[in-house]
C-alpha positions in Angstrom: 23.5 -18.8 -5.9 21.6 -15.5 -6.1 23.7 -12.5 -7.3 24.4 -10.1 -4.4 22.8 -6.8 -5.1 23.4 -3.3 -3.7 20.0 -1.6 -2.9 18.6 1.3 -0.9 15.3 1.7 0.8 14.3 5.4 1.3 12.0 5.8 4.2 12.0 4.0 7.5 8.3 3.3 8.1 7.2 -0.2 9.0 7.0 -1.6 5.5 10.2 -0.2 4.2 12.1 -1.3 7.4 10.6 -4.8 7.2 11.8 -5.3 3.6 15.2 -3.9 4.4 15.6 -6.4 7.2 14.7 -9.3 4.9 16.8 -8.2 2.0 19.8 -7.5 4.1 20.1 -11.2 4.9 21.2 -11.7 1.2 22.2 -8.3 -0.2 23.9 -5.1 0.7 21.1 -2.9 1.9 21.1 0.8 2.9 18.1 2.1 4.9 17.7 5.9 4.7 15.9 7.6 7.5 14.6 11.1 6.8 13.8 12.0 10.4 17.1 12.8 12.3 15.7 11.9 15.7 14.4 8.6 14.4 17.7 7.9 12.7 19.6 8.5 16.0 17.3 6.1 17.9 17.6 3.4 15.2 21.4 3.7 14.9 21.7 3.3 18.7 19.2 0.5 19.2 19.7 -1.3 15.9 15.9 -1.6 15.5 12.9 0.5 14.5 11.6 1.2 18.0 8.6 3.2 16.6 7.2 0.6 14.2 8.9 -2.7 14.7 10.4 -2.8 18.2 10.7 -6.6 18.3 12.7 -7.0 15.1 16.4 -6.3 15.5 18.4 -5.4 12.5 20.8 -7.9 10.9 24.4 -6.8 11.1 24.6 -6.2 7.4 21.8 -3.6 7.4 23.3 -0.1 7.1 21.3 2.8 8.4 21.9 6.4 7.2 20.3 9.7 7.8 18.7 11.5 4.9 16.5 10.9 1.9 17.0 10.6 -1.9 19.8 13.3 -1.7 21.9 10.9 0.4 21.6 7.8 -1.8 24.9 6.0 -2.2 26.3 5.5 -5.7 26.4 2.2 -7.7 23.0 0.9 -6.6 21.2 -1.9 -8.4 17.7 -0.9 -7.0 16.1 2.0 -5.2 13.0 1.4 -3.2 10.7 4.3 -2.1 9.1 3.4 1.2 7.2 6.7 1.5 3.4 6.9 1.9 1.4 7.9 -1.2 1.6 11.6 -0.1 5.4 11.5 -0.4 5.7 9.7 -3.7 5.7 12.7 -6.0 8.5 14.4 -4.1 10.6 11.2 -4.0 10.2 10.6 -7.7 10.9 14.2 -8.5 14.1 14.1 -6.6 15.2 10.8 -8.2 14.4 12.3 -11.7 17.0 15.0 -11.1 19.8 12.4 -10.5 21.8 11.2 -13.4 21.0 7.5 -12.9 19.4 4.6 -14.7 18.9 2.6 -11.5 15.4 0.9 -11.4 13.0 2.3 -8.8 10.2 0.6 -7.0 7.5 2.1 -4.8 5.7 0.4 -1.8 2.8 2.8 -1.3 -0.8 1.8 -2.1 -3.3 4.5 -2.8 -4.4 7.4 -5.0 -2.8 10.8 -4.7 -5.1 13.5 -3.3 -6.2 15.9 -6.1 -4.1 19.1 -6.1 -7.0 21.3 -7.2 -10.8 21.3 -7.5 -11.9 19.1 -10.4 -8.6 17.3 -10.8 -8.4 13.5 -10.9 -6.4 11.9 -8.1 -3.6 9.9 -9.6 -2.3 6.3 -9.1 1.5 5.9 -8.4 2.4 5.1 -12.0 0.5 8.1 -13.2 2.5 10.3 -10.9 5.7 8.8 -12.2 4.6 9.4 -15.8 4.2 13.1 -14.9 7.4 13.8 -12.9 9.9 11.0 -13.9 8.8 9.4 -17.2 12.4 8.3 -18.0 12.8 6.2 -14.9 12.4 2.4 -15.0 9.8 1.8 -12.4 7.7 -0.9 -10.6 5.4 -1.4 -7.7 5.9 -4.0 -5.0 2.5 -5.0 -3.6 0.5 -7.9 -2.3 -1.0 -9.3 1.0 1.6 -8.4 3.6 1.8 -7.1 7.1 5.2 -5.5 7.9 5.4 -7.1 11.3 5.2 -10.6 9.9 7.6 -9.9 7.1 10.2 -8.5 9.6 9.7 -11.7 11.7 10.5 -13.8 8.6 7.0 -15.4 8.4 6.0 -16.7 4.9 4.7 -14.0 2.6 3.9 -13.8 -1.1 4.3 -10.5 -3.0 3.8 -9.2 -6.5 6.4 -7.2 -8.5 4.5 -5.3 -11.1 6.1 -3.4 -14.0 5.5 -3.0 -17.8 9.3 -3.6 -18.0 10.1 -7.3 -17.3 13.7 -6.5 -16.5 12.6 -4.2 -13.6 10.1 -6.7 -12.1 12.8 -9.4 -12.3 15.2 -7.1 -10.5 12.7 -6.9 -7.7 12.3 -10.7 -7.7 16.1 -11.0 -7.5 16.2 -8.5 -4.6 13.4 -9.9 -2.4 12.6 -13.4 -3.3 14.0 -15.8 -0.7 13.2 -18.3 2.0 10.5 -16.2 3.7 9.4 -14.1 0.7 8.0 -15.4 -2.6 7.8 -12.7 -5.3 5.8 -13.1 -8.4 6.3 -10.9 -11.5 3.2 -9.3 -13.1 3.1 -7.0 -16.1 -0.3 -5.5 -15.1 0.9 -2.5 -13.2 -2.5 -0.8 -13.3 -4.4 -3.8 -11.9 -1.9 -4.3 -9.1 -2.1 -0.6 -8.1 -5.9 -0.5 -8.2 -6.1 -3.7 -6.1 -3.7 -2.3 -3.5 -5.4 1.0 -3.3 -9.1 0.1 -3.2 -8.8 -2.8 -0.8 -7.8 -0.2 1.9 -11.2 1.5 1.5 -13.1 -1.8 1.6 -11.1 -2.8 4.7 -12.7 0.2 6.5 -16.1 -1.1 5.5 -15.3 -4.6 6.7 -14.0 -3.3 10.1 -17.2 -1.4 10.5 -19.2 -4.5 9.7 -17.4 -6.5 12.3 -17.4 -3.7 14.8 -21.2 -3.6 14.5 -21.2 -7.4 15.0 -23.2 -8.0 11.9 -21.9 -11.6 11.6 -19.7 -13.7 9.3 -22.4 -13.9 6.6 -22.3 -10.1 6.2 -18.5 -10.1 6.2 -18.3 -12.7 3.4 -20.9 -10.7 1.4 -19.0 -7.5 1.9 -15.7 -8.8 0.8 -17.1 -10.6 -2.2 -19.1 -7.5 -3.4 -16.1 -5.4 -2.6 -13.9 -7.5 -4.9 -16.5 -6.9 -7.6 -16.1 -3.1 -7.1 -12.3 -3.3 -7.3 -12.6 -5.3 -10.6 -15.1 -2.9 -12.2 -12.9 0.1 -11.4 -9.7 -1.7 -12.4 -11.0 -2.9 -15.8 -12.4 0.6 -16.5 -8.9 2.0 -15.9 -7.3 -0.6 -18.3 -6.4 -3.4 -15.9 -6.8 -7.1 -16.6 -9.7 -8.8 -14.8 -7.7 -11.8 -13.9 -5.3 -9.7 -11.9 -8.0 -9.2 -9.2 -8.2 -12.9 -8.5 -4.5 -12.9 -7.6 -2.4 -11.7 -4.7 -2.8 -8.0 -5.3 -6.6 -8.3 -5.6 -8.3 -11.1 -3.7 -5.3 -11.9 -1.5 -4.6 -8.3 -0.4 -8.4 -7.6 0.1 -8.9 -10.7 2.4 -5.8 -9.9 4.5 -6.5 -6.2 4.9 -10.2 -6.7 5.5 -9.9 -9.5 8.1 -6.5 -9.2 9.7 -6.4 -7.2 12.9 -2.9 -5.8 12.1 -4.7 -3.9 9.3 -4.8 -0.1 10.1 -7.7 0.4 7.7 -9.7 -2.3 9.4 -8.9 -0.7 12.7 -10.4 2.6 11.5 -13.7 0.8 10.7 -13.7 -0.9 14.1 -13.1 2.4 15.9 -15.9 4.1 13.9 -18.3 1.3 14.9 -17.5 2.1 18.5 -18.6 5.6 18.1 -15.2 7.3 17.8 -14.8 10.2 15.5 -12.7 9.9 12.4 -10.0 12.0 13.9 -10.0 10.0 17.1 -9.8 6.8 15.1 -6.8 8.0 13.0 -5.0 9.4 16.1 -5.3 6.1 17.9 -3.3 4.3 15.1 0.0 6.0 15.2 0.4 4.9 11.5 -1.0 6.1 8.2 -4.2 4.4 7.1 -4.2 5.0 3.4 -7.8 4.1 2.9 -8.9 7.3 4.8 -6.9 9.5 2.5 -7.7 7.7 -0.8 -11.4 6.8 -0.4 -12.7 10.1 -1.8 -10.3 9.9 -4.8 -11.3 6.3 -5.5 -15.0 7.3 -5.6 -14.3 10.4 -7.6 -12.5 8.4 -10.4 -15.3 5.8 -10.3 -17.9 8.5 -10.8 -15.9 10.0 -13.7 -15.8 6.6 -15.4 -19.4 5.8 -14.6 -18.4 2.8 -12.4 -20.9 1.8 -9.7 -19.1 1.4 -6.3 -21.8 1.5 -3.5 -19.6 0.2 -0.7 -16.8 2.7 -1.4 -19.5 5.5 -1.7 -20.8 4.5 1.7 -17.4 4.6 3.2 -16.8 8.1 1.9 -20.2 9.3 3.2 -19.3 7.8 6.6 -15.8 9.4 6.7 -17.3 12.8 5.7 -19.7 12.5 8.6 -22.8 12.5 6.4 -24.2 9.2 7.7 -23.7 7.1 10.8 -22.3 3.6 10.8 -25.8 2.1 11.2 -27.1 4.3 8.3 -24.2 3.1 6.1 -25.2 -0.5 6.6 -28.9 0.3 6.1 -28.2 2.2 2.8 -26.4 -0.9 1.4 -29.1 -3.3 2.4 -31.9 -1.1 0.9 -30.4 -1.1 -2.5 -32.6 -2.5 -5.3 -32.3 -6.2 -6.0 -30.2 -7.0 -9.1 -28.4 -9.8 -10.8 -24.9 -10.7 -9.4 
């Protein structure tokens, strides 16, 4: 029998809530809600009406108001369910607590540069700056929160340089509906999770323009090559990108209509402005915010990423959707 753990999820977005729902069927789970109004609604309805209205909470799931400052004592695991923009603050707050509890983050992306010329950081690089003593991991992989909350089969990756931390994540979330694989390549898992969001925008654009299934297959395949080139330049293992956090997450996010990043591409293909596309989602589309940083780091490393470059030019309003496609097709012939 699996040991019963005591864990907390900080942040009640769709993904954090979905994991809390699943884990609470086997463990003691505390879901911390930073927005007071949202907490009140969730406590009264016993569901996340904003993000997962069709998924009632198990009786064992405990919902509290607050953030890191309200974490209960004696936890076996803390999970940060914030978007990438909130990771630094969350880790900084955790670093100030006298605790050795392992910490995992769910966000996928690159942090926006804080000043001109600065390099946008991946989650583990942010952690190294503000909380280097914490035992940390990333939980990633091809997953839509709605399906996880409903208990549909899903496979995830727990990535950490510390095998004890990745095994704690396996212990916390591996179950009948979730299969969790441990992976020591934290860099590769984070690169795959971040860059696939940018490429999902491109694939949504491709499908929105009705360019066909041949074009979609080519775009996903060449997109995977871009992810691999950037990842290996940053120190990742190439084989990581053929796994769940590379190929798996890219295929799901690029082709699944529950993907917010794909929906941005579809909306841009219809002629909506970027602001209109983002406003129509009601959720964060991380690819919109991390695309420029992905391209910036690729340029700094001398890594060729033409699809990502095209997405950035489109998001910045420098080219139209049709021009983005034309630019890619006009590229000089080369070996695969």
